[in-house]
C-alpha positions in Angstrom: 71.2 -58.6 15.8 74.0 -56.6 17.4 72.9 -58.0 20.8 73.3 -61.6 19.4 76.7 -60.7 18.0 77.9 -59.2 21.3 76.7 -62.2 23.2 78.4 -64.6 20.7 81.6 -62.7 21.0 81.5 -62.7 24.8 80.9 -66.4 24.9 83.7 -67.1 22.4 86.1 -65.1 24.5 85.5 -66.9 27.8 88.4 -69.0 28.9 86.5 -71.7 30.9 88.1 -74.8 29.4 86.9 -77.4 26.9 83.4 -77.7 28.3 82.8 -74.0 28.1 84.2 -74.0 24.5 81.7 -76.8 23.5 78.9 -74.9 25.2 79.8 -71.7 23.4 80.1 -73.5 20.0 76.7 -75.2 20.6 75.1 -71.9 21.6 76.6 -70.1 18.6 75.4 -72.9 16.2 71.8 -72.6 17.7 71.8 -68.9 17.2 73.1 -69.3 13.6 70.4 -71.9 12.8 67.7 -69.6 14.3 68.9 -66.6 12.3 68.9 -68.6 9.1 65.4 -69.9 9.8 64.2 -66.4 10.4 65.8 -65.1 7.2 68.3 -62.9 9.0 71.4 -64.3 7.2 72.1 -63.4 3.6 72.4 -66.5 1.3 76.0 -65.6 0.5 76.9 -65.8 4.2 75.8 -69.5 4.3 78.6 -71.9 3.4 77.8 -73.8 0.3 78.3 -77.5 0.5 79.7 -79.5 -2.5 77.2 -80.3 -5.2 78.2 -84.0 -5.0 77.2 -83.9 -1.3 73.8 -82.3 -2.1 73.1 -84.8 -4.8 73.9 -87.7 -2.5 71.7 -86.2 0.2 68.8 -86.2 -2.2 69.4 -89.8 -3.2 69.7 -91.0 0.4 66.5 -89.2 1.3 64.7 -91.0 -1.6 66.2 -94.3 -0.5 65.0 -93.8 3.0 61.5 -92.7 1.9 61.3 -95.8 -0.3 62.2 -98.1 2.6 59.6 -96.4 4.9 56.8 -96.4 2.3 57.1 -100.1 1.6 57.7 -101.0 5.2 54.5 -99.2 6.2 52.5 -101.7 4.2 54.6 -104.8 4.3 54.8 -104.8 8.1 51.3 -106.4 7.8 53.2 -109.7 7.1 54.3 -109.6 10.8 50.8 -110.5 11.8 49.2 -113.5 10.1 45.6 -112.2 10.5 46.2 -109.3 8.0 43.6 -110.7 5.6 41.1 -111.9 8.2 39.8 -109.0 10.3 37.0 -111.0 12.0 39.7 -113.0 13.8 39.3 -110.5 16.7 35.9 -112.1 17.5 37.4 -115.6 17.4 40.3 -114.5 19.6 37.9 -113.2 22.2 36.0 -116.5 22.1 39.2 -118.5 22.4 40.4 -116.3 25.3 37.1 -116.9 27.1 37.4 -120.6 26.5 41.0 -120.7 27.7 40.0 -118.9 30.9 37.2 -121.4 31.4 39.6 -124.3 30.9 42.0 -122.7 33.4 39.4 -122.3 36.1 38.1 -125.9 35.5 41.6 -127.4 35.8 42.4 -125.3 38.8 39.2 -126.5 40.5 39.9 -130.1 39.5 43.4 -129.9 41.1 42.5 -128.0 44.2 39.1 -129.3 45.2 40.3 -132.9 45.6 39.7 -134.3 49.1 37.0 -131.6 49.8 33.2 -132.0 50.1 32.8 -129.9 47.0 32.1 -131.4 43.6 35.3 -131.9 41.7 35.2 -131.2 37.9 37.1 -133.4 35.5 40.3 -131.8 34.0 39.8 -130.7 30.4 42.4 -130.4 27.6 43.1 -126.8 26.5 41.8 -125.8 23.1 44.3 -126.1 20.2 45.2 -122.7 18.9 44.1 -122.1 15.3 45.8 -120.0 12.6 44.0 -116.7 12.0 44.3 -116.4 8.2 41.6 -116.2 5.6 42.7 -119.4 3.8 42.7 -121.3 7.2 39.2 -119.9 8.0 37.8 -120.8 4.6 39.2 -124.3 4.9 37.6 -124.7 8.4 34.3 -123.3 7.3 34.1 -125.6 4.2 35.1 -128.6 6.4 32.3 -127.9 8.9 29.8 -127.2 6.1 30.7 -130.5 4.3 30.5 -132.5 7.6 27.1 -131.0 8.4 25.7 -132.0 5.0 27.2 -135.5 5.0 25.7 -136.3 8.4 22.2 -136.0 6.9 20.4 -139.0 5.3 21.9 -139.5 1.8 24.4 -136.8 2.5 27.4 -138.8 1.2 25.9 -138.5 -2.3 25.1 -134.8 -2.0 27.1 -132.9 -4.7 27.4 -129.7 -2.7 28.8 -131.7 0.2 31.3 -133.3 -2.2 32.2 -129.9 -3.7 32.7 -128.4 -0.2 35.0 -131.3 0.7 37.2 -130.6 -2.4 37.2 -126.9 -1.5 38.2 -127.6 2.1 41.1 -129.8 1.0 42.3 -127.2 -1.4 42.3 -124.4 1.1 44.1 -126.6 3.6 46.9 -126.7 1.1 46.7 -123.0 0.3 46.7 -122.2 4.0 50.0 -124.1 4.5 51.5 -122.2 1.5 50.3 -118.9 3.0 52.2 -119.7 6.3 55.3 -120.6 4.4 55.1 -117.3 2.5 54.7 -115.2 5.6 57.6 -116.9 7.3 59.8 -116.4 4.3 58.9 -112.7 3.9 59.6 -112.1 7.6 63.1 -113.6 7.5 64.2 -112.9 4.0 62.7 -109.4 3.4 61.3 -107.7 6.5 64.1 -108.2 9.0 67.0 -107.2 6.6 64.9 -104.3 5.2 64.4 -102.9 8.7 68.1 -103.6 9.4 69.2 -101.5 6.5 66.9 -98.7 7.6 68.1 -98.7 11.2 71.8 -99.3 10.6 73.4 -98.1 7.3 70.8 -95.5 6.4 70.6 -94.2 10.0 74.4 -94.0 10.2 74.4 -91.9 7.0 71.7 -89.6 8.4 73.7 -89.1 11.6 76.8 -88.2 9.5 74.7 -85.6 7.6 73.5 -84.2 10.9 77.2 -83.9 11.9 77.9 -82.0 8.7 75.0 -79.6 9.3 76.2 -78.8 12.8 79.8 -78.4 11.6 78.6 -76.0 8.8 76.6 -74.0 11.4 79.6 -73.8 13.6 81.7 -72.5 10.7 79.3 -69.9 9.7 78.8 -68.8 13.4 82.6 -68.6 13.7 82.7 -66.4 10.5 80.1 -64.1 12.1 82.1 -63.9 15.2 85.3 -63.0 13.2 83.4 -60.1 11.6 82.3 -58.6 14.9 85.1 -59.4 17.3 87.5 -56.8 18.6 91.1 -56.5 17.1 92.6 -58.0 20.2 90.6 -61.3 19.6 90.9 -61.3 15.8 93.7 -63.9 15.8 91.8 -66.4 17.9 88.6 -65.8 15.9 90.5 -66.4 12.7 92.0 -69.6 14.1 88.5 -70.7 15.1 87.3 -70.2 11.5 90.2 -72.3 10.2 89.6 -75.1 12.6 85.9 -75.0 11.8 86.7 -75.2 8.0 88.9 -78.2 8.5 86.2 -79.9 10.6 83.6 -79.3 8.0 85.8 -80.7 5.2 86.5 -83.8 7.2 82.9 -84.4 8.2 81.7 -83.8 4.7 84.1 -86.4 3.3 83.0 -88.9 5.9 79.3 -88.3 5.1 80.0 -88.6 1.3 81.7 -91.9 1.8 78.9 -93.3 4.0 76.2 -92.1 1.7 77.9 -93.7 -1.3 78.2 -96.9 0.7 74.5 -96.9 1.5 73.5 -96.2 -2.1 75.8 -98.9 -3.5 74.5 -101.5 -1.1 72.8 -104.3 -3.1 70.8 -105.6 -0.1 67.6 -103.6 -0.7 67.2 -105.0 -4.3 68.1 -108.5 -3.0 65.5 -108.1 -0.2 62.8 -106.9 -2.6 63.5 -109.9 -4.8 63.0 -112.2 -1.8 59.6 -110.5 -1.2 58.5 -111.1 -4.8 59.8 -114.6 -4.8 57.9 -115.6 -1.7 54.7 -114.0 -3.1 55.2 -115.7 -6.4 55.6 -119.1 -4.8 52.4 -118.6 -2.7 50.2 -117.3 -5.5 51.5 -120.0 -7.9 50.7 -122.7 -5.4 47.3 -121.2 -4.7 46.6 -120.9 -8.5 47.6 -124.5 -9.1 45.5 -125.8 -6.2 42.4 -123.8 -7.2 42.7 -124.7 -10.9 42.6 -128.4 -10.0 39.7 -128.0 -7.6 37.8 -125.9 -10.0 37.8 -128.7 -12.5 36.4 -131.2 -10.0 33.8 -128.7 -8.7 32.7 -127.8 -12.3 32.1 -131.5 -13.0 29.9 -131.7 -9.9 28.1 -128.5 -11.0 27.4 -129.9 -14.4 26.1 -133.2 -13.0 23.9 -131.4 -10.4 22.4 -129.2 -13.1 21.8 -132.2 -15.4 19.9 -134.0 -12.6 17.9 -130.9 -11.8 16.7 -130.7 -15.4 
């Protein structure tokens, strides 16, 4: 410990200009932080920050954690396939088809005028939405078409029910896309902006307070151990460090209050709920209507069976 103090005193006394001063202060702060972490500094030798500051720190930490916790889950809305995991297989198939189309069209263009057979150009496959509602709609459409192509298929009740189901999920799929777009623009982007701007600025201001507090306590330690010749300069360093800490603490308090009073997070959350409500309401209305039609077909099919 004496070795640390002597090294701190030596660095503080060097007259190497502003850069050396900054280096010495940074080194002294690092030493102070290490000593505190190792329990080599008595609690009463650590400058106590205002209770208001500590309360605001706790609230900002909670706000940041709330943003991170919800963002971790809601980032799923950035990818439309969040409810349709088997889309990976479809994407691989689409990629293979796209590559095949590209090769065919390349050959069709570049083999003209040669003795080699020239394939006809083909249109690229239309990209499909990779969501569960879209997939259900496509599956029901294909199933209904397959049944209706058979003899008497137009009167098949399951085929009719599948057609109704397909139409319903086409509507639900459109509502799902609208929901995701709304969530991305009205909730996700501003939510992430709050996290990366105002909350981040407040966190940086707190880090500045921490460094300033360490510099002050390091200056106090230097004052205790410095020689009488350097006492005046050491005392002046402590006063300057105290002023710096007061200023940085006031700035941090102001920024943290601003972050906590910001109405944007509540507004953003409301937009998330509103988008979800509109989607689920549209889905419930469409399914309710379809279920009535399908139930009639079910009753009729059961009556014919008996």
